[in-house]
Structures are given as structure tokens and as C-alpha cells.
Legacy VTK file of the C-alpha trace (Angstrom):
# vtk DataFile Version 3.0
C-alpha trace
ASCII
DATASET POLYDATA
POINTS 328 float
0.000 0.000 0.000
0.994 3.608 -0.516
1.818 5.723 2.547
-1.225 7.413 4.024
-1.801 11.009 3.049
-1.014 13.526 5.779
-3.487 16.414 5.954
-3.678 19.513 8.134
-5.979 18.757 11.068
-6.944 22.415 11.233
-8.401 22.402 7.715
-12.167 21.864 7.490
-11.844 20.115 4.119
-9.340 17.658 5.606
-11.723 16.917 8.473
-14.463 16.255 5.932
-12.252 13.814 4.009
-11.271 12.045 7.223
-14.921 11.797 8.296
-15.802 10.170 4.974
-13.027 7.605 5.508
-14.454 6.748 8.949
-18.005 6.363 7.603
-16.693 4.033 4.875
-15.033 1.755 7.418
-11.508 3.149 7.064
-8.844 4.106 9.598
-7.718 7.647 10.412
-4.879 8.673 12.714
-5.819 11.894 14.476
-4.421 14.150 17.207
-5.767 14.303 20.729
-4.451 16.232 23.696
-2.839 13.019 25.031
-1.332 11.079 22.085
-2.314 10.423 18.472
-5.184 7.958 18.151
-5.993 5.455 15.419
-9.709 5.872 14.882
-12.370 3.594 13.444
-16.163 3.626 13.611
-16.754 2.161 17.075
-19.930 0.393 15.912
-18.321 -1.224 12.854
-16.747 -4.524 13.990
-14.852 -5.015 10.721
-13.258 -1.571 10.957
-12.302 -2.181 14.601
-10.829 -5.563 13.651
-8.578 -3.754 11.193
-7.329 -1.522 14.032
-6.198 -4.662 15.894
-4.516 -5.993 12.745
-2.681 -2.751 11.909
-1.425 -2.315 15.458
-0.743 -6.054 15.999
-2.744 -5.584 19.170
-3.853 -8.590 21.247
-7.601 -9.113 20.940
-7.926 -9.307 24.748
-6.873 -5.641 25.145
-9.954 -3.342 25.096
-10.129 -0.090 23.123
-11.370 3.306 24.324
-14.482 4.754 22.666
-14.086 8.485 21.961
-17.280 10.563 21.985
-18.167 14.141 21.157
-20.283 14.986 24.220
-21.359 13.651 27.615
-24.841 13.158 26.167
-23.619 10.908 23.344
-21.582 8.883 25.847
-24.867 7.553 27.248
-25.359 5.582 24.014
-22.373 3.396 24.784
-22.199 3.088 28.573
-24.361 3.097 31.698
-22.901 5.822 33.853
-23.434 5.945 37.640
-24.426 9.150 39.387
-20.856 10.178 40.295
-19.916 10.222 36.604
-21.809 13.486 36.062
-19.496 15.446 38.377
-16.427 13.886 36.754
-17.657 14.797 33.283
-18.329 18.390 34.338
-14.840 18.719 35.796
-12.686 16.744 33.377
-14.510 16.419 30.026
-13.385 17.184 27.470
-10.016 16.022 28.745
-7.659 13.154 29.545
-10.025 11.078 31.688
-11.483 7.740 30.535
-14.399 6.227 32.435
-14.927 2.455 32.482
-18.611 1.622 32.975
-21.063 -1.164 32.108
-21.555 -1.172 28.350
-24.734 -0.967 26.310
-25.711 -3.353 23.537
-24.589 -0.814 20.928
-20.905 -1.575 21.585
-19.524 -4.568 19.629
-17.739 -7.168 21.773
-14.507 -6.665 19.802
-14.200 -3.110 21.187
-14.400 -4.268 24.808
-12.402 -7.474 24.308
-15.489 -9.390 25.402
-15.780 -7.559 28.729
-19.105 -6.315 30.085
-17.612 -2.837 30.543
-16.603 -0.158 28.058
-13.973 2.605 28.314
-15.297 6.008 27.179
-13.791 9.479 26.989
-14.351 12.868 25.375
-11.026 14.186 23.993
-9.991 17.825 24.423
-8.598 18.487 20.957
-10.525 20.518 18.393
-9.572 18.212 15.513
-10.629 15.082 17.392
-13.985 16.594 18.302
-14.464 17.936 14.767
-13.787 14.474 13.315
-16.293 12.830 15.667
-18.917 15.442 14.848
-18.336 15.403 11.084
-18.356 11.617 10.851
-21.390 11.211 13.072
-19.585 8.281 14.692
-17.980 7.500 18.021
-14.371 6.483 17.426
-12.774 3.338 18.774
-9.243 4.646 19.040
-6.128 3.256 20.705
-2.781 4.988 20.198
-1.698 5.182 16.548
1.384 2.977 16.746
2.531 -0.619 16.708
1.272 -2.281 19.876
3.604 -2.080 22.858
5.892 0.551 21.327
6.351 4.203 22.239
3.106 6.148 21.868
3.068 8.819 19.125
2.852 12.486 20.099
3.584 13.856 16.594
2.187 12.938 13.185
5.619 11.837 11.986
5.731 9.219 14.748
2.553 7.735 13.278
3.903 7.872 9.729
7.136 6.105 10.706
5.287 3.140 12.218
2.001 2.475 10.406
1.607 4.886 7.476
1.365 2.187 4.802
-1.392 0.291 6.648
-3.901 3.084 7.302
-5.920 5.463 5.156
-5.218 8.987 6.410
-3.225 10.952 8.998
-4.439 14.274 10.386
-1.483 16.380 11.516
-2.376 18.542 14.514
1.154 19.205 15.715
2.582 18.079 19.041
0.205 16.658 21.655
-0.103 18.969 24.656
-0.450 16.427 27.493
1.850 13.793 26.043
0.766 10.753 28.087
-2.420 8.759 27.711
-5.601 9.444 29.650
-6.174 8.367 33.217
-8.525 5.370 33.222
-11.038 5.257 36.082
-13.369 2.320 36.697
-16.922 3.141 37.804
-18.270 -0.390 37.572
-19.940 -0.743 40.951
-16.854 -1.907 42.881
-15.900 1.607 44.015
-13.887 4.117 41.958
-10.574 2.551 40.922
-7.727 3.963 38.862
-6.826 1.334 36.266
-4.204 3.432 34.473
-2.326 6.518 35.627
-2.482 9.312 33.081
-3.220 12.913 32.243
-5.545 13.610 35.201
-3.609 13.313 38.501
-5.187 11.288 41.315
-5.225 14.365 43.551
-7.672 16.035 41.171
-9.919 12.983 41.114
-10.003 12.840 44.911
-11.265 16.425 44.980
-14.400 15.170 43.210
-14.744 11.618 44.526
-13.163 11.618 47.955
-12.084 7.985 48.352
-10.222 6.333 45.514
-8.550 2.964 45.040
-5.681 1.938 42.786
-5.593 -1.052 40.463
-2.797 -0.177 38.038
-0.725 -3.309 38.441
0.144 -5.459 35.466
-2.445 -7.894 34.188
-2.497 -10.657 31.596
-6.246 -10.019 31.190
-6.550 -6.221 31.080
-9.620 -4.329 32.273
-8.361 -1.270 30.386
-5.590 -0.300 27.939
-2.035 0.057 29.250
-2.152 -2.658 31.908
0.198 -5.181 30.323
3.577 -5.632 32.019
5.662 -4.487 29.040
4.299 -1.537 27.118
5.306 1.893 25.751
8.621 0.201 24.984
11.765 1.349 23.199
13.713 -1.060 21.000
16.829 -0.070 22.930
16.913 -1.679 26.393
16.019 0.823 29.126
16.712 0.678 32.860
15.619 3.064 35.621
18.483 4.081 37.922
19.241 6.791 40.476
21.544 9.565 39.279
24.477 8.362 41.437
24.130 4.669 40.567
27.467 3.489 39.069
25.624 1.057 36.783
24.567 4.030 34.667
28.109 4.614 33.467
29.128 3.225 30.105
31.600 0.386 29.839
34.457 0.705 27.292
33.039 1.005 23.782
29.446 1.260 25.007
27.147 4.126 24.027
24.539 4.975 26.661
21.682 7.455 26.385
20.119 9.233 29.359
16.571 10.417 30.000
16.459 12.843 32.931
13.927 15.195 34.441
16.460 18.029 34.793
20.047 18.504 33.569
22.193 15.897 35.340
25.546 16.501 37.006
27.418 13.924 34.911
26.051 14.810 31.487
29.449 14.306 29.806
29.393 10.560 30.565
26.554 9.860 28.142
26.465 9.627 24.359
23.112 11.431 24.278
20.966 13.145 26.898
17.294 14.141 26.830
16.118 16.547 29.550
12.354 16.503 30.073
12.064 19.864 31.844
14.840 22.287 32.738
12.693 23.579 35.598
11.604 20.139 36.804
7.974 20.790 35.853
6.201 17.423 35.713
3.495 18.622 33.322
6.161 19.764 30.863
8.045 16.516 31.427
4.983 14.430 30.590
4.417 16.388 27.388
8.021 15.718 26.328
8.324 12.089 27.486
7.457 10.034 24.401
9.131 12.382 21.908
12.334 12.240 23.969
12.192 8.437 24.059
11.665 8.390 20.279
14.802 10.471 19.740
16.954 8.357 22.022
15.631 5.139 20.503
16.533 6.279 16.982
20.238 6.848 17.759
21.459 3.259 17.664
22.620 3.350 21.294
23.510 0.243 23.276
21.187 0.986 26.179
19.170 3.746 27.798
19.130 4.937 31.396
16.177 6.844 32.855
16.362 8.782 36.102
13.295 8.396 38.298
10.974 11.400 38.708
8.935 12.308 41.819
5.785 10.169 41.974
3.296 12.956 42.436
0.883 14.558 39.992
1.813 13.596 36.433
5.003 12.043 37.766
2.904 8.976 38.630
1.986 8.513 34.957
5.576 9.138 33.822
6.956 6.474 36.163
4.227 4.029 35.135
5.286 4.425 31.477
8.989 4.089 32.299
8.472 0.957 34.394
6.479 -0.737 31.632
9.060 0.379 29.044
11.867 -1.131 31.116
10.076 -4.400 31.913
11.743 -7.487 30.477
9.816 -9.555 27.985
8.750 -12.961 29.239
8.183 -16.064 27.158
LINES 1 329
328 0 1 2 3 4 5 6 7 8 9 10 11 12 13 14 15 16 17 18 19 20 21 22 23 24 25 26 27 28 29 30 31 32 33 34 35 36 37 38 39 40 41 42 43 44 45 46 47 48 49 50 51 52 53 54 55 56 57 58 59 60 61 62 63 64 65 66 67 68 69 70 71 72 73 74 75 76 77 78 79 80 81 82 83 84 85 86 87 88 89 90 91 92 93 94 95 96 97 98 99 100 101 102 103 104 105 106 107 108 109 110 111 112 113 114 115 116 117 118 119 120 121 122 123 124 125 126 127 128 129 130 131 132 133 134 135 136 137 138 139 140 141 142 143 144 145 146 147 148 149 150 151 152 153 154 155 156 157 158 159 160 161 162 163 164 165 166 167 168 169 170 171 172 173 174 175 176 177 178 179 180 181 182 183 184 185 186 187 188 189 190 191 192 193 194 195 196 197 198 199 200 201 202 203 204 205 206 207 208 209 210 211 212 213 214 215 216 217 218 219 220 221 222 223 224 225 226 227 228 229 230 231 232 233 234 235 236 237 238 239 240 241 242 243 244 245 246 247 248 249 250 251 252 253 254 255 256 257 258 259 260 261 262 263 264 265 266 267 268 269 270 271 272 273 274 275 276 277 278 279 280 281 282 283 284 285 286 287 288 289 290 291 292 293 294 295 296 297 298 299 300 301 302 303 304 305 306 307 308 309 310 311 312 313 314 315 316 317 318 319 320 321 322 323 324 325 326 327
């Protein structure tokens, strides 16, 4: 196949073309505030099946349904009373709610689960595409499964351009890590995936909150597998003063750090996520920095840990899954 055309996400004509592709059962990569998504008509099982094939995604990993309004979300899920306050506070935005699904959602979208993950993205192009197509979009990240999530259109093009129909280029994603996934399935509010909405903000609305973000071989939500968001180059998380970070003779080591490290000269390449140590800025830069390091042909990568507060929780979750060893 030819590489997918890349169109300006801010152009109304481009949105119209992309909407037509969705209605015809095609696949469109589009920008959101978190990462680029690979969208298909959520109610078209054949189109959703193609998403799994393009991404090489395991069929047991559910996909988030992206909607254009809180009202339209009711078509796909049965939302408990506390969902209304969460929608008012965080929608549109990087919060996904996992709730009992309706019969409108094909089983392939939910990986056979009785629940569905739903969110309303906070990107004008994403919302315009949903509105113009008249469809909810089943949309995981627009990359090969398990690899670094794309935060720029070129990241999408490098991985899956020849297997999809169209790419909408909306520039760099502002949040840079995937949405927080919160289960509201009757067992008490539980965070299933750390992401763009910090837990502190959720507690302001909900009060009590449980965590269930450990690894799972049978995911309740995207991003729960042990190894995910992974670089091709082996990555390890170490403290700044750990001697294991230093390169052995002839070895080229790359470093990912929150702020400029003291021993910067010891590394073949260094990516600093935020000169000021701002975790929101660091999250926005995380995947692009990993892309750059991974493209340099280095022998291994070292990541310094960041404070596990606010968006630092999501950053460390991504780094731990990136560094996890594959098991057979």
C-alpha cells in the first residue's frame, strides 16, 4: 500500500475527508491532547478488527471509545451518578471512564468484557472528526502495539503509514501521556491506568479512591500489560548516582532525565524533560524524547526516576512498563 496522506488537522476540508473515511469503514490517525489515536467507527466490527490488525494488538486488550459529548456517551455506557461530576470537571479532557456497556458496543471493542472505556477528547480536531463523521471512534494509540506512543504525526507515519488510510497532523500533543482510566463499575472508583488527570484532582471530586494499576495478563483497560510503551533499545531506571549508569568501554549509553544531570558528559546522548523540573512539561516531552533516544542506535538507555506525584505517577508508570523485560 501507498503511505497514508497527511493532511492539516486544522483544515475543514481535511476533516471532511477524514470523516468520509471513517463512515466508509476506514482508519484515520488523528491528534488528541494526550497522544495520536488510530480511529475507526466504534460500531463497525470489521473496521475495529482492522485496528487490531494494523497495530498487531492482542484481541484481549480493550479499546477506548471516543465521543463528542457527555450526552452521546450515554449511548455506549451506563454511567453511575458520580460520573456526572467527573464529566463536568474533566470532560473534554484526559479522563477515561470504564462503565457497564450498552448493547450498541460490539464485543470486539471491549475485548469481550461487560464494561466499556469512554472518553471525550480535548482536541478541536478530534472533536471535529467525531462530529463530522457522526460516529464514536474506537481509538487506541496510533502505533505498533507495545511501542512508544506517538505524540507527533511523523511518529505515526514512521510506524504504520502504509497500513492506514489517512493521517491528520495537529502538531505536538499537549499532554503527552495517555488518559487516566477510572473504573466506575460498581466496585468503588478505581484507577486502572495513571495518566493525564492526577489522582489528587480525582479525589477532589470523589473523595475515596482505590488503585488497580498493576500489570495484568487479562486487562480491564488499555495500558495494563507488564511491558508496554517500549523502546527497542533496552532501558533501565536508575538513580543519578548509581554506578551502573556509566558506560563500559566502547558502550554508548543514552540518558533520559527530568532536569540537567551533574554527569552529562558521561553519556552519548541526553534528553532533559524539563529544565525547571515541571512534571506537566516533562509528561508532554516524554514520548518524543524516548523516540529520539531510541533512533540513535545506542547500546542501552538509562532513565532517572521522577517524583511520583501529579503527572510524575503517569511518567513512572510508562517508564516501568518500558523497562520491563519480555517474558516467554
